[in-house]
C-alpha positions as CSV (number, residue, x, y, z in Angstrom):
1,M,0.0,0.0,-0.1
2,L,2.8,2.4,0.9
3,W,4.6,1.6,-2.4
4,R,1.4,2.4,-4.2
5,W,1.0,5.7,-2.2
6,H,4.6,6.5,-3.1
7,F,4.0,5.9,-6.8
8,Y,0.9,8.0,-7.0
9,A,2.4,10.8,-4.9
10,G,5.2,11.0,-7.2
11,L,3.1,10.8,-10.3
12,F,1.3,13.9,-9.2
13,A,4.0,15.8,-7.4
14,I,7.1,15.4,-9.5
15,P,6.2,18.0,-12.2
16,F,5.6,20.5,-9.4
17,V,8.8,19.4,-7.6
18,L,10.8,20.0,-10.8
19,L,9.3,23.4,-11.2
20,L,9.5,24.6,-7.6
21,S,13.1,23.2,-7.3
22,I,14.4,25.2,-10.3
23,T,12.5,28.4,-9.4
24,G,13.4,28.2,-5.8
25,A,17.1,27.6,-6.6
26,V,17.2,30.8,-8.7
27,Y,15.3,32.8,-6.0
28,L,18.0,31.9,-3.5
29,F,20.1,34.4,-5.2
30,K,17.6,37.3,-5.2
31,P,20.0,39.8,-3.5
32,Q,22.8,39.1,-6.1
33,I,20.5,39.2,-9.0
34,E,18.7,42.4,-8.1
35,A,22.0,44.0,-7.3
36,W,23.3,43.1,-10.8
37,Q,20.0,44.2,-12.4
38,E,20.1,47.6,-10.7
39,R,23.8,48.2,-10.8
40,S,23.4,51.3,-13.1
41,F,21.2,53.0,-10.3
42,D,23.8,52.5,-7.6
43,H,26.9,54.2,-9.3
44,L,25.5,57.6,-10.3
45,Q,27.8,60.6,-10.9
46,L,26.0,63.2,-8.9
47,T,26.6,66.8,-10.0
48,G,24.9,68.9,-7.4
49,A,23.7,69.0,-3.8
50,R,21.2,66.4,-2.7
51,T,17.5,67.4,-2.6
52,Q,15.2,66.7,0.3
53,P,13.4,63.4,0.5
54,S,10.0,65.0,0.3
55,Q,11.0,66.6,-3.0
56,Q,12.1,63.2,-4.2
57,V,8.8,61.7,-3.2
58,A,7.0,64.5,-5.0
59,A,8.9,63.7,-8.2
60,A,8.0,60.0,-7.8
61,L,4.4,60.8,-7.3
62,A,4.3,63.0,-10.4
63,A,5.7,60.1,-12.5
64,V,2.7,58.0,-11.5
65,P,-0.4,60.3,-11.5
66,G,-2.9,59.7,-8.8
67,S,-0.7,57.6,-6.7
68,V,0.2,58.0,-3.0
69,L,3.4,57.3,-1.1
70,N,3.7,53.7,0.0
71,A,7.2,53.8,1.2
72,Y,10.5,55.8,0.9
73,Q,13.6,53.6,0.9
74,L,16.7,55.0,2.4
75,P,19.6,55.0,-0.2
76,A,22.1,52.3,0.3
77,T,25.0,54.6,-0.7
78,P,25.5,58.3,-1.4
79,Q,25.7,57.5,-5.2
80,S,22.4,55.4,-5.2
81,A,19.3,56.5,-6.9
82,V,16.4,56.9,-4.4
83,R,13.8,54.2,-4.6
84,V,10.3,55.5,-3.9
85,L,7.4,52.9,-3.7
86,V,4.1,54.6,-4.7
87,G,0.7,52.9,-4.9
88,Q,-2.7,53.0,-6.5
89,S,-5.2,50.7,-4.8
90,D,-3.6,47.3,-4.9
91,R,-1.0,48.3,-7.5
92,L,2.6,49.1,-6.5
93,Y,5.3,50.9,-8.5
94,R,9.0,51.4,-7.9
95,V,10.3,54.8,-9.0
96,Y,14.0,55.5,-9.2
97,V,14.9,59.2,-8.7
98,R,18.2,61.0,-9.0
99,P,18.7,62.7,-5.6
100,D,20.5,65.7,-7.1
101,N,18.3,67.0,-9.9
102,L,15.1,64.9,-9.2
103,Q,15.2,63.2,-12.7
104,V,13.0,60.1,-12.8
105,L,15.4,57.4,-14.2
106,A,12.8,54.6,-14.3
107,T,9.3,53.6,-13.2
108,V,8.7,49.8,-12.8
109,A,5.5,48.1,-11.7
110,E,6.5,45.9,-8.7
111,D,4.7,42.8,-10.0
112,S,6.7,43.0,-13.3
113,R,10.1,42.9,-11.7
114,L,11.9,39.6,-12.5
115,M,12.3,38.3,-8.9
116,R,8.7,39.2,-8.1
117,V,7.5,37.2,-11.1
118,L,9.7,34.3,-10.0
119,F,8.3,34.6,-6.5
120,H,4.7,34.3,-7.8
121,L,5.6,31.5,-10.2
122,H,7.2,29.6,-7.4
123,G,4.4,30.2,-4.8
124,E,1.3,30.2,-7.0
125,L,2.2,29.3,-10.6
126,L,1.1,32.8,-11.6
127,L,-2.5,31.6,-10.9
128,G,-3.3,33.6,-7.8
129,D,-5.0,32.0,-4.9
130,R,-6.0,28.9,-6.9
131,G,-2.4,28.4,-7.8
132,S,-1.3,28.8,-4.2
133,M,-3.7,26.0,-3.2
134,L,-2.4,23.9,-6.0
135,V,1.1,24.3,-4.8
136,E,0.0,23.6,-1.3
137,L,-1.6,20.3,-2.4
138,A,1.6,19.4,-4.4
139,A,3.7,20.1,-1.3
140,S,1.4,18.0,0.9
141,W,1.8,15.1,-1.4
142,T,5.4,15.6,-1.7
143,I,5.6,15.2,2.1
144,V,3.8,11.9,1.7
145,L,6.3,11.1,-1.0
146,L,9.3,11.7,1.3
147,L,7.9,9.8,4.2
148,T,6.9,6.7,2.2
149,G,10.2,6.9,0.4
150,L,12.0,6.9,3.7
151,Y,10.0,3.9,4.8
152,L,10.7,1.9,1.6
153,W,14.4,2.9,1.9
154,W,14.8,1.8,5.4
155,P,17.6,-0.8,5.6
156,R,16.6,-4.3,6.2
157,Q,20.1,-5.8,5.9
158,R,23.4,-4.8,7.5
159,R,25.0,-3.1,4.5
160,L,25.9,0.5,3.5
161,A,25.9,0.0,-0.3
162,G,22.6,1.1,-1.7
163,I,21.7,2.8,1.6
164,L,24.3,5.5,2.1
165,Y,26.0,5.5,-1.3
166,P,24.9,4.1,-4.7
167,R,26.2,0.8,-6.1
168,L,27.8,1.7,-9.5
169,Q,28.5,-1.9,-10.7
170,G,25.2,-3.6,-10.4
171,G,23.8,-2.8,-13.8
172,E,21.7,0.1,-15.1
173,R,18.6,-0.8,-13.2
174,L,20.3,-1.1,-9.9
175,F,22.2,2.3,-10.6
176,W,18.9,4.2,-11.1
177,R,17.3,2.6,-8.1
178,D,20.2,3.4,-5.8
179,L,20.7,7.0,-7.3
180,H,17.0,7.6,-6.5
181,A,16.9,6.1,-2.9
182,V,20.2,7.2,-1.7
183,T,19.9,10.8,-3.0
184,G,16.4,10.9,-1.5
185,F,17.7,9.8,1.8
186,W,20.4,12.5,2.0
187,I,18.1,15.4,1.0
188,S,14.9,14.2,2.7
189,F,15.3,16.2,6.0
190,F,16.2,19.5,4.1
191,A,13.4,18.9,1.6
192,L,10.9,18.3,4.4
193,F,12.1,21.6,6.1
194,L,11.6,23.5,2.8
195,L,8.2,22.2,2.5
196,L,7.1,22.8,5.9
197,S,8.6,26.3,6.1
198,G,6.7,27.3,3.0
199,L,3.3,26.3,4.2
200,P,2.6,29.5,6.2
201,W,2.6,31.4,2.9
202,A,0.0,29.2,1.3
203,K,-3.5,30.5,0.8
204,S,-5.3,27.6,2.6
205,W,-2.9,26.4,5.2
206,G,-1.6,29.9,6.1
207,G,-5.1,31.4,6.0
208,M,-6.3,28.7,8.5
209,L,-3.3,29.2,10.7
210,K,-4.0,33.0,10.8
211,A,-7.7,32.3,11.6
212,V,-6.8,30.1,14.5
213,R,-4.3,32.7,15.8
214,Q,-7.0,35.4,15.5
215,I,-9.2,33.5,18.0
216,N,-9.6,35.5,21.3
217,L,-7.8,38.6,19.8
218,S,-9.7,41.7,19.7
219,A,-7.5,43.6,17.2
220,P,-6.8,42.3,13.7
221,L,-3.6,40.1,13.7
222,Q,-0.6,41.7,12.0
223,Q,1.7,39.1,10.5
224,D,5.1,39.7,8.7
225,W,4.0,37.6,5.8
226,T,1.0,37.2,3.5
227,T,-1.2,34.2,2.8
228,G,-1.8,34.0,-1.0
229,R,-2.2,36.6,-3.7
230,S,-5.5,38.0,-2.4
231,S,-3.9,38.5,1.0
232,E,-1.0,40.4,-0.6
233,L,-3.3,42.7,-2.6
234,A,-5.3,43.4,0.5
235,E,-2.3,44.4,2.4
236,R,-1.3,46.7,-0.4
237,R,-4.7,48.4,-0.5
238,T,-4.4,49.0,3.3
239,A,-0.9,50.4,3.0
240,N,-1.9,52.6,0.0
241,T,-4.9,54.1,1.9
242,P,-3.8,57.2,3.8
243,A,-4.8,57.5,7.4
244,M,-7.9,59.3,8.3
245,H,-7.5,63.1,9.2
246,D,-9.6,65.2,11.6
247,H,-12.8,65.0,9.4
248,G,-12.7,61.1,9.3
249,Q,-11.8,61.1,5.5
250,S,-8.6,60.1,3.8
251,R,-6.5,63.0,2.7
252,P,-6.1,63.3,-1.2
253,S,-2.6,62.5,-2.3
254,A,-2.2,66.1,-3.7
255,L,-2.8,67.4,-0.2
256,A,-0.7,64.8,1.7
257,D,2.1,66.2,3.8
258,Y,5.3,64.2,3.4
259,S,7.6,66.9,4.8
260,P,8.3,64.8,8.0
261,L,10.5,62.6,5.7
262,D,13.0,65.5,5.8
263,R,13.4,65.2,9.6
264,L,12.8,61.4,9.8
265,A,15.3,60.2,7.2
266,P,18.4,61.8,8.8
267,R,17.3,60.4,12.2
268,V,16.8,56.9,11.0
269,A,19.8,56.5,8.8
270,P,22.4,56.5,11.7
271,L,20.6,53.7,13.4
272,N,22.0,51.2,10.9
273,L,18.9,49.1,10.4
274,A,19.3,46.0,8.2
275,E,18.9,47.0,4.5
276,P,16.6,47.8,2.8
277,V,15.1,50.4,5.2
278,L,11.6,51.7,4.4
279,L,9.9,54.9,5.8
280,A,6.1,54.7,5.5
281,P,3.6,57.5,6.2
282,P,0.4,56.9,8.3
283,S,-2.0,54.7,6.6
284,H,-4.9,52.3,7.4
285,R,-2.2,49.8,8.2
286,S,-0.4,51.9,10.8
287,P,-1.6,55.3,12.1
288,Q,2.1,56.4,12.8
289,W,5.1,57.1,10.7
290,T,7.1,54.0,10.6
291,A,10.5,52.8,9.7
292,R,11.2,49.2,9.2
293,S,13.9,46.9,8.0
294,D,12.7,44.7,5.1
295,A,15.7,42.4,5.2
296,Q,15.3,38.9,3.9
297,N,17.1,37.6,6.9
298,R,14.1,38.1,9.1
299,P,15.8,37.9,12.5
300,L,17.5,41.2,11.6
301,R,14.2,43.0,11.0
302,T,13.2,45.9,13.3
303,T,10.2,48.2,13.2
304,L,10.2,51.8,14.6
305,Q,7.2,54.1,15.3
306,L,8.3,57.7,14.8
307,D,7.3,61.2,16.0
308,P,6.9,63.1,12.8
309,A,7.5,66.4,14.6
310,N,11.1,65.8,15.8
311,G,12.0,62.3,14.5
312,D,12.1,60.6,17.9
313,V,11.5,56.9,18.2
314,L,8.3,56.4,20.0
315,K,8.5,52.6,20.0
316,R,11.0,49.9,18.8
317,T,10.0,46.4,18.0
318,D,12.9,43.9,17.3
319,F,12.5,40.4,16.0
320,S,13.2,39.0,19.5
321,Q,10.1,40.9,20.8
322,R,7.7,39.3,18.4
323,P,5.4,36.3,19.3
324,L,7.2,33.0,19.4
325,L,5.3,31.5,16.5
326,D,6.2,34.6,14.4
327,R,9.9,34.1,15.3
328,I,9.7,30.4,14.5
329,I,8.1,31.1,11.1
330,G,10.4,34.1,10.4
331,I,13.5,31.9,11.0
332,G,12.1,29.2,8.7
333,V,11.3,31.6,5.9
334,A,14.8,33.3,6.1
335,A,16.4,29.7,5.8
336,H,13.9,28.8,3.0
337,E,14.9,31.8,1.0
338,G,18.7,31.1,1.6
339,Q,19.3,34.3,3.8
340,L,19.6,33.0,7.3
341,F,23.3,32.2,7.4
342,G,24.9,33.7,4.3
343,W,26.3,31.8,1.3
344,L,26.3,28.4,3.2
345,N,22.5,28.8,3.3
346,Q,22.3,29.4,-0.4
347,L,24.6,26.4,-1.1
348,L,22.6,24.1,1.0
349,G,19.4,25.2,-0.7
350,V,21.0,24.7,-4.2
351,L,22.1,21.2,-3.3
352,T,18.7,20.3,-1.9
353,A,17.0,21.6,-5.0
354,A,19.5,19.8,-7.2
355,G,18.9,16.6,-5.2
356,L,15.2,16.9,-5.6
357,V,15.7,17.2,-9.5
358,L,17.9,14.2,-9.4
359,V,15.5,12.1,-7.4
360,S,12.6,13.2,-9.7
361,V,14.5,12.3,-12.9
362,G,15.5,8.9,-11.5
363,A,12.0,8.2,-10.5
364,A,10.7,9.0,-14.0
365,V,13.4,6.8,-15.6
366,M,12.5,3.9,-13.3
367,W,8.8,4.3,-13.9
368,W,9.2,4.4,-17.7
369,R,11.6,1.3,-17.7
370,R,9.4,-0.8,-15.4
371,R,5.9,-0.1,-16.5
372,R,4.3,-2.8,-18.6
373,P,2.5,-1.9,-22.0
374,G,-1.1,-1.0,-21.5
375,T,-0.7,-0.1,-17.8
376,L,0.2,2.9,-15.8
377,G,2.8,0.9,-14.0
378,A,1.4,1.3,-10.6
379,P,2.2,-1.3,-7.9
380,A,-0.5,-3.8,-7.6
381,A,-3.5,-3.0,-5.3
382,T,-3.7,-5.5,-2.5
383,P,-5.9,-5.3,0.6
384,P,-3.9,-3.4,3.2
385,Q,-3.4,-4.6,6.7
386,L,-3.0,-1.3,8.7
387,A,-1.5,-1.2,12.1
388,G,-2.9,1.2,14.6
389,A,0.3,3.5,14.3
390,M,-0.2,3.7,10.5
391,V,-3.9,4.7,10.9
392,L,-2.9,7.4,13.4
393,L,-0.2,8.7,11.0
394,I,-2.6,8.9,8.1
395,V,-5.3,10.6,10.2
396,S,-2.8,13.0,11.7
397,L,-1.4,14.0,8.3
398,G,-4.9,14.5,6.9
399,I,-5.7,16.8,9.8
400,L,-2.4,18.8,9.8
401,L,-2.6,19.1,6.0
402,P,-6.3,19.6,5.2
403,L,-5.9,19.7,1.4
404,L,-4.1,16.4,1.7
405,G,-6.8,14.8,3.8
406,L,-9.6,16.0,1.5
407,S,-7.7,14.7,-1.6
408,L,-7.3,11.3,0.1
409,I,-11.1,11.1,0.8
410,A,-11.8,12.1,-2.8
411,M,-9.4,9.5,-4.2
412,L,-10.7,6.8,-2.1
413,L,-14.3,7.6,-3.1
414,L,-13.3,7.8,-6.8
415,E,-11.6,4.5,-6.7
416,R,-14.3,2.6,-4.8
417,A,-17.3,4.2,-6.5
418,V,-16.0,4.7,-10.1
419,L,-12.7,3.2,-11.1
420,R,-13.1,-0.3,-9.8
421,R,-16.4,-0.5,-11.7
422,L,-14.6,0.3,-15.1
423,P,-12.7,-2.8,-16.3
424,A,-10.4,-0.9,-18.6
425,A,-9.5,1.8,-16.1
426,S,-9.2,-0.8,-13.4
427,R,-6.6,-2.8,-15.5
428,F,-4.8,0.2,-16.4
429,L,-4.4,1.4,-12.8
430,G,-3.6,-2.0,-11.3
431,L,-6.7,-2.4,-9.4
432,A,-8.2,-5.5,-11.1
433,S,-5.4,-8.0,-10.5
434,P,-2.4,-8.2,-8.1
435,E,-0.3,-9.3,-11.1
436,I,-0.8,-5.9,-12.9
437,G,1.9,-3.5,-12.0
438,K,4.1,-6.1,-10.1
439,N,7.7,-5.7,-11.1
C-alpha cells in the first residue's frame, strides 16, 4: 500500500517538484540578481547637492499620477538613486529618482520585476489563490512522497551500499534505483524543512493558521507575511490608503504632507537598520510614521514608530520581541529563502534543489523502464493490513494538511465508486489484479 501511495504521490507531485526546485534555486540568489540588475542605479555621478526626501517623493508621485506614497527607501550609498514605492489601490510601483536633480530614471511596476514574477511563479504558478492552493496540495503530497520513500528505503540488511551510497557496478537498473533512493535519503530532511517552512505562505494552510491565531484577539492580527495573492493585494490596499484626518476622511494625495520625511530620514539612517530600510507614512495599516527593515534575513528586522515632529523613536520592536510563532516562522522563511546564514544557506538550498531534481529524474526513468505496456505501471493494489500506528499517522497527516486529507477522501471515493467498476480503467491502474503493475 505504501509503495502504491509513493508511486501516485510521485506521479502527481514530480512536475511540481521540478518547477519549484528550479525556481526556488534561482530565487535563493535574489540579492545578487537584483544588485546586478540595478547596478546602473547605484553608481550615479552626482553633479549637485542632494535634494530633500519630500522633493524626491513629489517627483516620484508626479511620475505615477494619482498615486500615494507607500514607502521611501533609504539610499544604500551616497551614489544610489532613491527608490520610492508609490501605490494606487492594490498596484505598486517602484520609481528611481536621482537625488541631485530629481530626474526620474525609471518607473517599474512591482509585479513585473523579475524576482517578483519568480516569487509568484514559485508560490502560486502565476494563478493567484488557486495556484497557491495547487502548490500547497503538491507540497502536501510531496511530504507523503518523502515519508513513504524513507520507509521503503529503510535498511533491512546490514550493509551500507545502496543505503548511504549508490552501487555503481550492479547494472543500469540497480544504478537508477540506488541513485533515486540514496539521494532521496540524504536530502529528505532538508526537503521536508523547505516544504514545511513554505506552508505559512499558502492560501489555505496559512489562512487557516491565521484564523486560529485570531481567536480571542480583539484587534486584527498583524503578520510579517501574506497568505496567498489576495492577502498580498489586501495588504497593499491597506498600506496605499492614507490614514484618516480630523474629518474622518482620507486626505487626497495632492494634499498629503510628506515633509516629515525630511526630519525622519536623517534620524533613522544612523540607526543602521538592516537594509533595505523603508519609511512609510500613516495609513490604514499603521496610524504612525514607521521605519522598518525589510531584510530577507528576518531575525534582523526591526520596526520603529516615529514622531513626525522631531524624528524621535516612539516605539521599537525587534525580532526578539515578536510572538514565538512569528519568530519560528520568520527563521524558517529566512532559511527557506537562503538568507539566514549567508552563502552556506544558499549552497545548502541549491544542493537540496539539485537533489530533488535528481530524485525526480531517477523516478521518471525507473517508472518508464518498469511499466508494462497498456498499464500505468502502478504497484498492484492489495488489501492493506493497517496497524494502529499507521492509521494514526494517516489521520494526523490528513488533519495537519487539510488539502491532503480532502484529496485522500476524494481519491478513495473515486476509486471505490467509479474506477473499480470500469474494467479498462481498473486494469490500467492496477486495481483489477495483483499481477498488474508487479515488477
